[in-house]
C-alpha positions in Angstrom: -0.1 0.1 -0.1 0.7 3.6 -0.3 1.4 6.0 2.2 2.8 9.1 3.1 5.6 9.6 5.7 4.4 10.7 9.4 3.5 8.8 12.7 2.2 5.9 10.6 5.5 4.8 9.0 7.3 5.7 11.9 5.4 3.5 14.0 6.1 0.6 11.5 9.2 0.5 11.5 9.4 0.3 15.1 6.6 -2.5 15.3 6.0 -4.0 12.2 3.3 -6.6 12.7 0.4 -5.2 10.9 -3.5 -6.1 9.9 -4.8 -4.9 6.7 -9.2 -5.0 6.2 -10.3 -5.4 2.7 -14.4 -4.3 2.3 -16.6 -4.5 -0.5 -20.3 -4.8 -1.6 -21.5 -5.2 -4.5 -25.0 -5.2 -4.8 -26.9 -7.1 -2.1 -23.5 -8.5 -1.3 -20.2 -7.9 0.7 -17.2 -9.0 1.2 -14.5 -9.0 3.4 -10.3 -9.8 3.8 -8.3 -9.8 6.2 -4.6 -9.8 5.9 -2.1 -10.4 9.3 1.8 -10.2 8.3 4.8 -8.3 8.8 5.1 -4.8 7.3 8.2 -3.5 5.6 9.2 -0.3 3.8 10.2 -0.8 -0.2 13.8 1.3 -0.4 14.7 -0.2 -3.7 14.6 1.7 -6.7 13.6 -1.1 -9.2 10.9 -2.3 -6.5 9.8 1.1 -6.3 9.4 1.5 -9.8 7.8 -1.7 -10.4 5.4 -0.8 -7.7 4.5 2.6 -9.1 3.4 0.8 -12.0 0.7 -1.1 -10.8 -1.3 1.6 -10.6 -1.9 2.1 -6.7 -3.5 5.5 -6.3 -4.5 7.3 -3.0 -8.1 7.9 -2.8 -7.6 11.4 -1.8 -5.8 14.1 -3.9 -2.6 14.0 -0.7 1.3 12.7 -1.8 2.1 9.1 -0.7 5.2 8.6 -2.0 6.2 5.7 0.9 5.5 2.1 -0.6 4.7 -0.8 2.1 5.0 -4.1 1.4 2.5 -6.9 4.0 4.2 -10.4 4.0 1.2 -12.3 5.0 1.0 -14.5 8.1 -2.7 -15.1 7.7 -5.1 -14.3 5.7 -9.1 -14.9 6.0 -12.2 -13.6 4.8 -16.2 -13.9 4.1 -18.7 -13.5 2.1 -22.2 -12.3 3.3 -25.8 -11.2 2.2 -26.4 -7.2 3.7 -29.5 -6.7 5.5 -32.4 -4.7 4.0 
């Protein structure tokens, strides 16, 4: 994922154990995936160039120039129908 410089990046360097949740709804269905693992800053220039080509864009028009990779140790997910 992308991030701006700041306390989040500093905390990742102090404690790299993370959980990232991604949710999606489509019509009457929803999906949720949680990835737990170890985060590391991407600093290699060739790797940064590669991930820049993936098309990851921030939702907000902010400068997020730091790239973080997560090495998963556990991935869980579920799908369910939304209530009315």
